[in-house]
py3Dmol code that shows the C-alpha trace and the ligand (Angstrom):
import py3Dmol

protein = """\
ATOM      1  CA  UNK A   1      93.358  99.086  88.405  1.00  0.00           C
ATOM      2  CA  UNK A   2      95.988 101.583  89.679  1.00  0.00           C
ATOM      3  CA  UNK A   3      99.945 101.846  89.578  1.00  0.00           C
ATOM      4  CA  UNK A   4     102.327 103.744  91.437  1.00  0.00           C
ATOM      5  CA  UNK A   5     105.467 104.611  89.956  1.00  0.00           C
ATOM      6  CA  UNK A   6     108.758 105.590  91.839  1.00  0.00           C
ATOM      7  CA  UNK A   7     111.820 106.728  90.107  1.00  0.00           C
ATOM      8  CA  UNK A   8     114.042 109.391  88.492  1.00  0.00           C
ATOM      9  CA  UNK A   9     112.937 111.928  86.161  1.00  0.00           C
ATOM     10  CA  UNK A  10     115.760 113.414  84.684  1.00  0.00           C
ATOM     11  CA  UNK A  11     118.191 114.763  82.215  1.00  0.00           C
ATOM     12  CA  UNK A  12     120.475 112.417  80.203  1.00  0.00           C
ATOM     13  CA  UNK A  13     123.300 113.208  77.865  1.00  0.00           C
ATOM     14  CA  UNK A  14     123.663 109.856  75.958  1.00  0.00           C
ATOM     15  CA  UNK A  15     126.475 108.815  73.389  1.00  0.00           C
ATOM     16  CA  UNK A  16     125.981 105.732  71.107  1.00  0.00           C
ATOM     17  CA  UNK A  17     128.179 104.464  68.214  1.00  0.00           C
ATOM     18  CA  UNK A  18     125.189 106.427  66.171  1.00  0.00           C
ATOM     19  CA  UNK A  19     125.514 109.856  67.609  1.00  0.00           C
ATOM     20  CA  UNK A  20     125.058 111.837  70.696  1.00  0.00           C
ATOM     21  CA  UNK A  21     122.088 113.647  72.341  1.00  0.00           C
ATOM     22  CA  UNK A  22     122.625 116.399  74.848  1.00  0.00           C
ATOM     23  CA  UNK A  23     120.426 116.796  77.809  1.00  0.00           C
ATOM     24  CA  UNK A  24     117.293 114.915  76.832  1.00  0.00           C
ATOM     25  CA  UNK A  25     114.632 114.020  78.938  1.00  0.00           C
ATOM     26  CA  UNK A  26     115.211 110.727  80.757  1.00  0.00           C
ATOM     27  CA  UNK A  27     115.079 108.842  84.208  1.00  0.00           C
ATOM     28  CA  UNK A  28     113.737 105.649  85.118  1.00  0.00           C
ATOM     29  CA  UNK A  29     110.311 106.730  86.164  1.00  0.00           C
ATOM     30  CA  UNK A  30     109.931 108.701  82.805  1.00  0.00           C
ATOM     31  CA  UNK A  31     110.257 105.666  80.980  1.00  0.00           C
ATOM     32  CA  UNK A  32     107.989 103.359  82.892  1.00  0.00           C
ATOM     33  CA  UNK A  33     105.239 106.075  82.971  1.00  0.00           C
ATOM     34  CA  UNK A  34     105.255 106.467  78.943  1.00  0.00           C
ATOM     35  CA  UNK A  35     105.406 102.739  78.597  1.00  0.00           C
ATOM     36  CA  UNK A  36     102.772 101.544  81.539  1.00  0.00           C
ATOM     37  CA  UNK A  37     100.138 104.452  80.603  1.00  0.00           C
ATOM     38  CA  UNK A  38      99.535 102.367  77.564  1.00  0.00           C
ATOM     39  CA  UNK A  39      97.713  99.702  79.698  1.00  0.00           C
ATOM     40  CA  UNK A  40      96.738 101.061  82.990  1.00  0.00           C
ATOM     41  CA  UNK A  41      95.240 104.607  84.084  1.00  0.00           C
ATOM     42  CA  UNK A  42      95.931 106.233  86.366  1.00  0.00           C
ATOM     43  CA  UNK A  43      99.735 105.872  86.756  1.00  0.00           C
ATOM     44  CA  UNK A  44     100.557 107.658  89.996  1.00  0.00           C
ATOM     45  CA  UNK A  45     103.801 109.194  89.462  1.00  0.00           C
ATOM     46  CA  UNK A  46     106.378 110.080  92.476  1.00  0.00           C
ATOM     47  CA  UNK A  47     109.526 111.646  91.489  1.00  0.00           C
ATOM     48  CA  UNK A  48     111.538 114.783  92.067  1.00  0.00           C
ATOM     49  CA  UNK A  49     112.552 117.433  89.721  1.00  0.00           C
ATOM     50  CA  UNK A  50     114.344 120.911  89.838  1.00  0.00           C
ATOM     51  CA  UNK A  51     113.322 124.210  88.179  1.00  0.00           C
ATOM     52  CA  UNK A  52     114.950 123.414  84.854  1.00  0.00           C
ATOM     53  CA  UNK A  53     112.529 120.320  84.113  1.00  0.00           C
ATOM     54  CA  UNK A  54     110.159 121.491  81.345  1.00  0.00           C
ATOM     55  CA  UNK A  55     106.523 121.824  82.521  1.00  0.00           C
ATOM     56  CA  UNK A  56     105.519 120.660  79.070  1.00  0.00           C
ATOM     57  CA  UNK A  57     106.948 117.150  79.839  1.00  0.00           C
ATOM     58  CA  UNK A  58     104.515 116.771  82.875  1.00  0.00           C
ATOM     59  CA  UNK A  59     101.571 118.108  80.950  1.00  0.00           C
ATOM     60  CA  UNK A  60     102.163 115.589  78.142  1.00  0.00           C
ATOM     61  CA  UNK A  61     102.325 112.737  80.895  1.00  0.00           C
ATOM     62  CA  UNK A  62      99.125 114.400  82.669  1.00  0.00           C
ATOM     63  CA  UNK A  63      97.467 114.106  79.003  1.00  0.00           C
ATOM     64  CA  UNK A  64      97.992 110.356  79.161  1.00  0.00           C
ATOM     65  CA  UNK A  65      96.762 109.702  82.278  1.00  0.00           C
ATOM     66  CA  UNK A  66      99.751 109.979  84.603  1.00  0.00           C
ATOM     67  CA  UNK A  67      98.975 111.795  87.832  1.00  0.00           C
ATOM     68  CA  UNK A  68     102.038 114.136  88.784  1.00  0.00           C
ATOM     69  CA  UNK A  69     100.870 115.540  92.210  1.00  0.00           C
ATOM     70  CA  UNK A  70     103.610 113.089  93.745  1.00  0.00           C
ATOM     71  CA  UNK A  71     106.445 114.824  91.529  1.00  0.00           C
ATOM     72  CA  UNK A  72     108.071 117.400  93.713  1.00  0.00           C
ATOM     73  CA  UNK A  73     109.438 120.357  91.875  1.00  0.00           C
ATOM     74  CA  UNK A  74     112.386 122.061  93.855  1.00  0.00           C
ATOM     75  CA  UNK A  75     112.546 125.704  92.503  1.00  0.00           C
ATOM     76  CA  UNK A  76     116.284 126.315  93.695  1.00  0.00           C
ATOM     77  CA  UNK A  77     117.965 123.157  92.635  1.00  0.00           C
ATOM     78  CA  UNK A  78     118.783 121.264  89.319  1.00  0.00           C
ATOM     79  CA  UNK A  79     117.022 118.108  88.059  1.00  0.00           C
ATOM     80  CA  UNK A  80     119.056 114.589  88.454  1.00  0.00           C
ATOM     81  CA  UNK A  81     121.545 114.352  85.187  1.00  0.00           C
ATOM     82  CA  UNK A  82     123.157 111.227  84.063  1.00  0.00           C
ATOM     83  CA  UNK A  83     125.675 110.919  81.218  1.00  0.00           C
ATOM     84  CA  UNK A  84     126.457 107.647  79.594  1.00  0.00           C
ATOM     85  CA  UNK A  85     128.445 106.173  76.515  1.00  0.00           C
ATOM     86  CA  UNK A  86     127.532 102.764  75.053  1.00  0.00           C
ATOM     87  CA  UNK A  87     130.122 100.566  73.738  1.00  0.00           C
ATOM     88  CA  UNK A  88     130.094  99.106  70.163  1.00  0.00           C
ATOM     89  CA  UNK A  89     128.010  96.072  71.151  1.00  0.00           C
ATOM     90  CA  UNK A  90     125.295  98.756  72.408  1.00  0.00           C
ATOM     91  CA  UNK A  91     124.781  96.048  75.458  1.00  0.00           C
ATOM     92  CA  UNK A  92     127.235  97.600  77.824  1.00  0.00           C
ATOM     93  CA  UNK A  93     127.931 101.139  78.646  1.00  0.00           C
ATOM     94  CA  UNK A  94     129.763 103.414  80.824  1.00  0.00           C
ATOM     95  CA  UNK A  95     128.322 105.889  83.208  1.00  0.00           C
ATOM     96  CA  UNK A  96     130.353 109.167  82.558  1.00  0.00           C
ATOM     97  CA  UNK A  97     128.285 111.493  85.025  1.00  0.00           C
ATOM     98  CA  UNK A  98     125.859 110.935  87.846  1.00  0.00           C
ATOM     99  CA  UNK A  99     124.857 114.178  89.454  1.00  0.00           C
ATOM    100  CA  UNK A 100     122.204 113.382  92.042  1.00  0.00           C
ATOM    101  CA  UNK A 101     121.291 117.336  92.619  1.00  0.00           C
ATOM    102  CA  UNK A 102     117.595 117.146  93.696  1.00  0.00           C
ATOM    103  CA  UNK A 103     117.584 113.506  94.472  1.00  0.00           C
ATOM    104  CA  UNK A 104     120.358 114.241  97.186  1.00  0.00           C
ATOM    105  CA  UNK A 105     117.610 115.034  99.682  1.00  0.00           C
ATOM    106  CA  UNK A 106     114.535 113.486  98.039  1.00  0.00           C
ATOM    107  CA  UNK A 107     112.322 112.482 100.842  1.00  0.00           C
ATOM    108  CA  UNK A 108     109.053 111.568  98.950  1.00  0.00           C
ATOM    109  CA  UNK A 109     105.464 112.325 100.424  1.00  0.00           C
ATOM    110  CA  UNK A 110     102.933 109.879  99.003  1.00  0.00           C
ATOM    111  CA  UNK A 111      99.823 111.776  98.261  1.00  0.00           C
ATOM    112  CA  UNK A 112      96.530 110.803 100.019  1.00  0.00           C
ATOM    113  CA  UNK A 113      94.937 110.086  96.734  1.00  0.00           C
ATOM    114  CA  UNK A 114      97.589 107.389  95.743  1.00  0.00           C
ATOM    115  CA  UNK A 115      96.850 105.272  98.802  1.00  0.00           C
ATOM    116  CA  UNK A 116      94.930 102.006  97.956  1.00  0.00           C
ATOM    117  CA  UNK A 117      96.925 101.529  94.638  1.00  0.00           C
ATOM    118  CA  UNK A 118      97.269  97.925  93.930  1.00  0.00           C
ATOM    119  CA  UNK A 119     100.399  97.787  92.029  1.00  0.00           C
ATOM    120  CA  UNK A 120     103.753  99.357  92.948  1.00  0.00           C
ATOM    121  CA  UNK A 121     106.577  99.837  90.686  1.00  0.00           C
ATOM    122  CA  UNK A 122     109.899 101.168  92.188  1.00  0.00           C
ATOM    123  CA  UNK A 123     112.200 102.179  89.388  1.00  0.00           C
ATOM    124  CA  UNK A 124     115.883 102.503  89.868  1.00  0.00           C
ATOM    125  CA  UNK A 125     116.463 104.722  92.679  1.00  0.00           C
ATOM    126  CA  UNK A 126     118.152 105.129  96.204  1.00  0.00           C
ATOM    127  CA  UNK A 127     117.197 101.902  98.054  1.00  0.00           C
ATOM    128  CA  UNK A 128     116.298 103.945 101.411  1.00  0.00           C
ATOM    129  CA  UNK A 129     113.778 105.948  99.217  1.00  0.00           C
ATOM    130  CA  UNK A 130     112.235 102.823  97.806  1.00  0.00           C
ATOM    131  CA  UNK A 131     111.857 101.491 101.314  1.00  0.00           C
ATOM    132  CA  UNK A 132     110.237 104.627 102.577  1.00  0.00           C
ATOM    133  CA  UNK A 133     107.701 104.632  99.971  1.00  0.00           C
ATOM    134  CA  UNK A 134     106.701 101.093 100.801  1.00  0.00           C
ATOM    135  CA  UNK A 135     106.587 102.396 104.521  1.00  0.00           C
ATOM    136  CA  UNK A 136     104.216 104.917 103.574  1.00  0.00           C
ATOM    137  CA  UNK A 137     101.513 102.904 101.840  1.00  0.00           C
ATOM    138  CA  UNK A 138      98.699 101.861 104.255  1.00  0.00           C
ATOM    139  CA  UNK A 139      97.577  98.948 102.462  1.00  0.00           C
ATOM    140  CA  UNK A 140     100.183  96.923 100.695  1.00  0.00           C
ATOM    141  CA  UNK A 141      99.973  96.619  97.168  1.00  0.00           C
ATOM    142  CA  UNK A 142      99.110  93.308  95.534  1.00  0.00           C
ATOM    143  CA  UNK A 143     102.451  93.252  93.740  1.00  0.00           C
ATOM    144  CA  UNK A 144     105.731  95.319  94.478  1.00  0.00           C
ATOM    145  CA  UNK A 145     108.404  95.283  91.682  1.00  0.00           C
ATOM    146  CA  UNK A 146     111.666  96.609  92.146  1.00  0.00           C
ATOM    147  CA  UNK A 147     114.470  97.707  89.694  1.00  0.00           C
ATOM    148  CA  UNK A 148     117.907  98.681  90.800  1.00  0.00           C
ATOM    149  CA  UNK A 149     121.470  98.775  89.347  1.00  0.00           C
ATOM    150  CA  UNK A 150     125.136  98.188  90.017  1.00  0.00           C
ATOM    151  CA  UNK A 151     125.460 101.979  91.360  1.00  0.00           C
ATOM    152  CA  UNK A 152     123.470 100.993  94.359  1.00  0.00           C
ATOM    153  CA  UNK A 153     125.178  97.726  94.750  1.00  0.00           C
ATOM    154  CA  UNK A 154     128.303  99.697  95.327  1.00  0.00           C
ATOM    155  CA  UNK A 155     126.893 102.583  97.120  1.00  0.00           C
ATOM    156  CA  UNK A 156     124.175 101.228  99.486  1.00  0.00           C
ATOM    157  CA  UNK A 157     124.234  97.151  99.470  1.00  0.00           C
ATOM    158  CA  UNK A 158     123.126  96.963 102.883  1.00  0.00           C
ATOM    159  CA  UNK A 159     119.970  99.409 102.293  1.00  0.00           C
ATOM    160  CA  UNK A 160     119.282  97.413  99.016  1.00  0.00           C
ATOM    161  CA  UNK A 161     119.139  94.264 100.867  1.00  0.00           C
ATOM    162  CA  UNK A 162     116.780  95.611 103.376  1.00  0.00           C
ATOM    163  CA  UNK A 163     114.473  96.782 100.792  1.00  0.00           C
ATOM    164  CA  UNK A 164     114.713  93.368  98.577  1.00  0.00           C
ATOM    165  CA  UNK A 165     112.928  91.561 101.682  1.00  0.00           C
ATOM    166  CA  UNK A 166     109.854  93.566 101.260  1.00  0.00           C
ATOM    167  CA  UNK A 167     109.339  93.289  97.336  1.00  0.00           C
ATOM    168  CA  UNK A 168     107.736  90.378  95.221  1.00  0.00           C
ATOM    169  CA  UNK A 169     109.747  90.909  92.096  1.00  0.00           C
ATOM    170  CA  UNK A 170     113.332  92.026  91.629  1.00  0.00           C
ATOM    171  CA  UNK A 171     114.459  92.997  87.907  1.00  0.00           C
ATOM    172  CA  UNK A 172     118.429  93.459  87.199  1.00  0.00           C
ATOM    173  CA  UNK A 173     120.432  92.670  84.182  1.00  0.00           C
ATOM    174  CA  UNK A 174     122.805  89.713  83.900  1.00  0.00           C
ATOM    175  CA  UNK A 175     125.918  91.612  85.302  1.00  0.00           C
ATOM    176  CA  UNK A 176     123.901  93.067  88.093  1.00  0.00           C
ATOM    177  CA  UNK A 177     122.326  89.841  89.153  1.00  0.00           C
ATOM    178  CA  UNK A 178     126.124  88.040  89.057  1.00  0.00           C
ATOM    179  CA  UNK A 179     127.411  91.217  91.077  1.00  0.00           C
ATOM    180  CA  UNK A 180     124.272  91.112  93.647  1.00  0.00           C
ATOM    181  CA  UNK A 181     124.620  87.235  94.139  1.00  0.00           C
ATOM    182  CA  UNK A 182     128.448  86.393  93.601  1.00  0.00           C
ATOM    183  CA  UNK A 183     127.647  83.804  91.068  1.00  0.00           C
ATOM    184  CA  UNK A 184     128.408  83.358  87.550  1.00  0.00           C
ATOM    185  CA  UNK A 185     125.591  80.917  86.653  1.00  0.00           C
ATOM    186  CA  UNK A 186     122.404  83.089  86.243  1.00  0.00           C
ATOM    187  CA  UNK A 187     120.392  80.003  87.837  1.00  0.00           C
ATOM    188  CA  UNK A 188     122.466  80.184  90.885  1.00  0.00           C
ATOM    189  CA  UNK A 189     122.405  83.637  91.036  1.00  0.00           C
ATOM    190  CA  UNK A 190     118.532  83.954  90.694  1.00  0.00           C
ATOM    191  CA  UNK A 191     118.258  81.144  93.525  1.00  0.00           C
ATOM    192  CA  UNK A 192     120.540  83.040  95.910  1.00  0.00           C
ATOM    193  CA  UNK A 193     118.404  86.449  94.965  1.00  0.00           C
ATOM    194  CA  UNK A 194     115.201  84.668  95.676  1.00  0.00           C
ATOM    195  CA  UNK A 195     116.818  83.654  98.936  1.00  0.00           C
ATOM    196  CA  UNK A 196     117.160  87.462  99.518  1.00  0.00           C
ATOM    197  CA  UNK A 197     113.276  87.971  99.565  1.00  0.00           C
ATOM    198  CA  UNK A 198     111.803  88.326  96.116  1.00  0.00           C
ATOM    199  CA  UNK A 199     109.494  85.370  95.022  1.00  0.00           C
ATOM    200  CA  UNK A 200     110.359  86.240  91.381  1.00  0.00           C
ATOM    201  CA  UNK A 201     113.526  87.361  89.561  1.00  0.00           C
ATOM    202  CA  UNK A 202     113.722  88.975  86.311  1.00  0.00           C
ATOM    203  CA  UNK A 203     117.188  88.896  84.700  1.00  0.00           C
ATOM    204  CA  UNK A 204     117.430  91.166  81.578  1.00  0.00           C
ATOM    205  CA  UNK A 205     120.064  90.231  78.965  1.00  0.00           C
ATOM    206  CA  UNK A 206     119.812  93.172  76.686  1.00  0.00           C
ATOM    207  CA  UNK A 207     119.601  92.412  72.998  1.00  0.00           C
ATOM    208  CA  UNK A 208     119.498  88.651  74.250  1.00  0.00           C
ATOM    209  CA  UNK A 209     116.141  88.768  75.818  1.00  0.00           C
ATOM    210  CA  UNK A 210     114.893  88.195  79.649  1.00  0.00           C
ATOM    211  CA  UNK A 211     114.710  85.241  82.040  1.00  0.00           C
ATOM    212  CA  UNK A 212     112.070  85.016  84.511  1.00  0.00           C
ATOM    213  CA  UNK A 213     112.446  82.894  87.469  1.00  0.00           C
ATOM    214  CA  UNK A 214     110.282  81.394  90.033  1.00  0.00           C
ATOM    215  CA  UNK A 215     111.105  78.510  92.438  1.00  0.00           C
ATOM    216  CA  UNK A 216     112.508  75.800  90.103  1.00  0.00           C
ATOM    217  CA  UNK A 217     110.714  77.100  86.993  1.00  0.00           C
ATOM    218  CA  UNK A 218     112.203  79.438  84.338  1.00  0.00           C
ATOM    219  CA  UNK A 219     110.840  80.993  81.266  1.00  0.00           C
ATOM    220  CA  UNK A 220     112.457  83.145  78.371  1.00  0.00           C
ATOM    221  CA  UNK A 221     111.346  85.934  76.495  1.00  0.00           C
ATOM    222  CA  UNK A 222     113.624  87.064  73.356  1.00  0.00           C
ATOM    223  CA  UNK A 223     114.277  90.408  72.138  1.00  0.00           C
ATOM    224  CA  UNK A 224     113.253  91.384  68.965  1.00  0.00           C
ATOM    225  CA  UNK A 225     116.089  91.255  66.469  1.00  0.00           C
ATOM    226  CA  UNK A 226     116.147  94.763  65.093  1.00  0.00           C
ATOM    227  CA  UNK A 227     117.715  96.104  62.191  1.00  0.00           C
ATOM    228  CA  UNK A 228     118.617  99.591  63.807  1.00  0.00           C
ATOM    229  CA  UNK A 229     119.090 100.274  67.371  1.00  0.00           C
ATOM    230  CA  UNK A 230     119.921 103.876  68.138  1.00  0.00           C
ATOM    231  CA  UNK A 231     119.660 104.144  71.922  1.00  0.00           C
ATOM    232  CA  UNK A 232     119.265 101.448  74.556  1.00  0.00           C
ATOM    233  CA  UNK A 233     118.687 103.893  77.334  1.00  0.00           C
ATOM    234  CA  UNK A 234     115.401 103.226  79.179  1.00  0.00           C
ATOM    235  CA  UNK A 235     114.916  99.722  77.610  1.00  0.00           C
ATOM    236  CA  UNK A 236     115.225  98.433  80.986  1.00  0.00           C
ATOM    237  CA  UNK A 237     112.710 100.708  82.281  1.00  0.00           C
ATOM    238  CA  UNK A 238     110.337 100.508  79.479  1.00  0.00           C
ATOM    239  CA  UNK A 239     110.381  96.783  79.904  1.00  0.00           C
ATOM    240  CA  UNK A 240     109.446  97.192  83.655  1.00  0.00           C
ATOM    241  CA  UNK A 241     106.585  99.621  82.665  1.00  0.00           C
ATOM    242  CA  UNK A 242     105.296  97.038  79.744  1.00  0.00           C
ATOM    243  CA  UNK A 243     105.642  94.146  82.457  1.00  0.00           C
ATOM    244  CA  UNK A 244     103.775  95.560  85.497  1.00  0.00           C
ATOM    245  CA  UNK A 245     101.534  97.483  82.947  1.00  0.00           C
ATOM    246  CA  UNK A 246     100.303  94.214  81.743  1.00  0.00           C
ATOM    247  CA  UNK A 247     100.014  92.723  84.992  1.00  0.00           C
ATOM    248  CA  UNK A 248      97.970  95.600  86.260  1.00  0.00           C
ATOM    249  CA  UNK A 249      95.700  95.631  83.254  1.00  0.00           C
ATOM    250  CA  UNK A 250      94.826  92.172  83.710  1.00  0.00           C
ATOM    251  CA  UNK A 251      94.911  91.996  87.592  1.00  0.00           C
ATOM    252  CA  UNK A 252      96.523  88.631  87.413  1.00  0.00           C
ATOM    253  CA  UNK A 253      99.710  87.871  89.231  1.00  0.00           C
ATOM    254  CA  UNK A 254     100.062  84.380  88.357  1.00  0.00           C
ATOM    255  CA  UNK A 255     103.357  82.932  87.060  1.00  0.00           C
ATOM    256  CA  UNK A 256     101.774  82.142  83.848  1.00  0.00           C
ATOM    257  CA  UNK A 257     100.423  85.545  83.410  1.00  0.00           C
ATOM    258  CA  UNK A 258     103.855  86.939  84.380  1.00  0.00           C
ATOM    259  CA  UNK A 259     105.346  84.902  81.099  1.00  0.00           C
ATOM    260  CA  UNK A 260     103.088  87.012  78.862  1.00  0.00           C
ATOM    261  CA  UNK A 261     104.249  90.039  80.800  1.00  0.00           C
ATOM    262  CA  UNK A 262     107.833  89.680  79.774  1.00  0.00           C
ATOM    263  CA  UNK A 263     106.827  89.166  76.447  1.00  0.00           C
ATOM    264  CA  UNK A 264     105.028  92.734  76.489  1.00  0.00           C
ATOM    265  CA  UNK A 265     107.820  94.162  78.290  1.00  0.00           C
ATOM    266  CA  UNK A 266     110.442  92.977  75.788  1.00  0.00           C
ATOM    267  CA  UNK A 267     107.986  94.098  73.044  1.00  0.00           C
ATOM    268  CA  UNK A 268     107.711  97.676  74.430  1.00  0.00           C
ATOM    269  CA  UNK A 269     111.466  97.814  74.982  1.00  0.00           C
ATOM    270  CA  UNK A 270     111.972  97.054  71.476  1.00  0.00           C
ATOM    271  CA  UNK A 271     110.327 100.134  70.558  1.00  0.00           C
ATOM    272  CA  UNK A 272     112.314 102.384  72.871  1.00  0.00           C
ATOM    273  CA  UNK A 273     115.475 101.613  71.303  1.00  0.00           C
ATOM    274  CA  UNK A 274     114.624 102.756  68.049  1.00  0.00           C
ATOM    275  CA  UNK A 275     114.847 106.354  68.776  1.00  0.00           C
ATOM    276  CA  UNK A 276     116.783 108.616  71.079  1.00  0.00           C
ATOM    277  CA  UNK A 277     115.409 108.957  74.572  1.00  0.00           C
ATOM    278  CA  UNK A 278     111.387 108.826  74.845  1.00  0.00           C
ATOM    279  CA  UNK A 279     111.040 109.981  71.296  1.00  0.00           C
ATOM    280  CA  UNK A 280     109.643 106.345  70.046  1.00  0.00           C
ATOM    281  CA  UNK A 281     107.482 105.794  73.007  1.00  0.00           C
ATOM    282  CA  UNK A 282     105.561 109.013  72.577  1.00  0.00           C
ATOM    283  CA  UNK A 283     104.620 108.044  69.005  1.00  0.00           C
ATOM    284  CA  UNK A 284     103.535 104.649  69.039  1.00  0.00           C
ATOM    285  CA  UNK A 285      99.856 103.479  68.991  1.00  0.00           C
ATOM    286  CA  UNK A 286      97.835 100.707  70.331  1.00  0.00           C
ATOM    287  CA  UNK A 287      98.101  99.427  66.707  1.00  0.00           C
ATOM    288  CA  UNK A 288     101.623  99.382  66.674  1.00  0.00           C
ATOM    289  CA  UNK A 289     101.913  97.493  70.031  1.00  0.00           C
ATOM    290  CA  UNK A 290      99.444  94.817  68.658  1.00  0.00           C
ATOM    291  CA  UNK A 291     101.322  94.520  65.721  1.00  0.00           C
ATOM    292  CA  UNK A 292     104.672  94.141  67.617  1.00  0.00           C
ATOM    293  CA  UNK A 293     103.227  91.671  70.043  1.00  0.00           C
ATOM    294  CA  UNK A 294     102.403  89.453  66.946  1.00  0.00           C
ATOM    295  CA  UNK A 295     105.946  89.402  65.473  1.00  0.00           C
ATOM    296  CA  UNK A 296     106.938  88.131  68.889  1.00  0.00           C
ATOM    297  CA  UNK A 297     104.484  85.506  68.547  1.00  0.00           C
ATOM    298  CA  UNK A 298     105.817  84.353  65.183  1.00  0.00           C
ATOM    299  CA  UNK A 299     109.332  84.644  66.548  1.00  0.00           C
ATOM    300  CA  UNK A 300     109.113  81.888  69.120  1.00  0.00           C
ATOM    301  CA  UNK A 301     106.231  79.899  67.693  1.00  0.00           C
ATOM    302  CA  UNK A 302     107.322  76.584  66.567  1.00  0.00           C
ATOM    303  CA  UNK A 303     106.075  72.747  66.656  1.00  0.00           C
ATOM    304  CA  UNK A 304     108.325  70.058  67.925  1.00  0.00           C
ATOM    305  CA  UNK A 305     107.651  66.468  67.840  1.00  0.00           C
ATOM    306  CA  UNK A 306     108.971  65.088  71.450  1.00  0.00           C
ATOM    307  CA  UNK A 307     111.028  61.847  70.713  1.00  0.00           C
TER     308      UNK A 307
END
"""
ligand_1 = """\
23
AMP
P 118.011 102.172 81.680
O 118.548 102.046 80.588
O 116.647 101.430 81.661
O 118.880 101.330 82.877
O 117.612 103.354 82.495
C 118.233 104.518 82.083
C 117.864 105.826 82.873
O 118.160 105.568 84.212
C 118.178 107.032 82.406
O 117.253 107.841 81.685
C 118.887 107.671 83.769
O 118.544 108.980 83.904
C 118.545 106.741 84.853
N 119.469 106.542 85.783
C 120.749 106.520 85.495
N 121.553 106.310 86.650
C 120.689 106.329 87.732
C 120.711 106.061 89.175
N 121.867 105.785 89.826
N 119.774 106.243 89.818
C 118.443 106.310 89.255
N 118.280 106.589 88.075
C 119.246 106.363 86.935
"""
view = py3Dmol.view(width=600, height=400)
view.addModel(protein, "pdb")
view.setStyle({"model": 0}, {"cartoon": {"style": "trace"}})
view.addModel(ligand_1, "xyz")
view.setStyle({"model": 1}, {"stick": {}})
view.zoomTo()
view.show()
């Protein structure tokens, strides 16, 4: 089993009602890799950073089985920078700054050693680049999952629609699903999005869990009610890492196994939000993950007599 992860590796400045963290390590591919490496090795990382990105961050990922040959380092430019501020509900946020920097002319070259990977996670990134990665793979992966956001729906909708034709699973949050489909009902939105290409649609609803749609079926994974949520940044990417990590580990891409995978995704995301940035993801052990999965089983386990 092997997994290619494509996305941003970045600096983030995050403001939540509980504090502010300046220029900490973030990026969609960073969160996916930290999470997925709990389940699958190697993780083949594809990204781009500037001369300001700490070497130790890449080394820490290498130590967890994340290959970084596909992470280009541009010596005379700065890394992607994003700043966001969360509202009081912690479910919604405003983007304050998006400095593309190195991302502006990213033209990823997939290393030869990455060819033949069975799973592909296209983390949130310029849709044209997501497409370019698919085109470079000589053997189509067993499963292609794509994450995106409103920024690209506003900036590059046609390119996004093109790449959607090539993927198996789309992951978006509820407002993005509505924006992409022009439908308020998430059921109608998912149906419209499935007609654009993806066979499966996952709609994330922050602290209210996530929905998995396939044909006329739907499955729901709750989010764990937590006492303290410090920083939701990266929760979506961590969810994605848990989802595809579980599928890659089990090599089973049936709808039934995807149900388990969104529970794993929710469990992993529940760790991510407990501290700022990737801090919590760096600490957790297999025992922590197993314990949390057991909590999820309890959360939704009930008997009902059908009447
Ligand atoms: P999430 O909270 O899961 O949506 O992901 C947050 C991460 O996405 C942050 O660490 C940012 O660095 C990264 N990010 C924010 N905006 C973009 C964008 N337009 N393209 C790619 N990555 C982004």
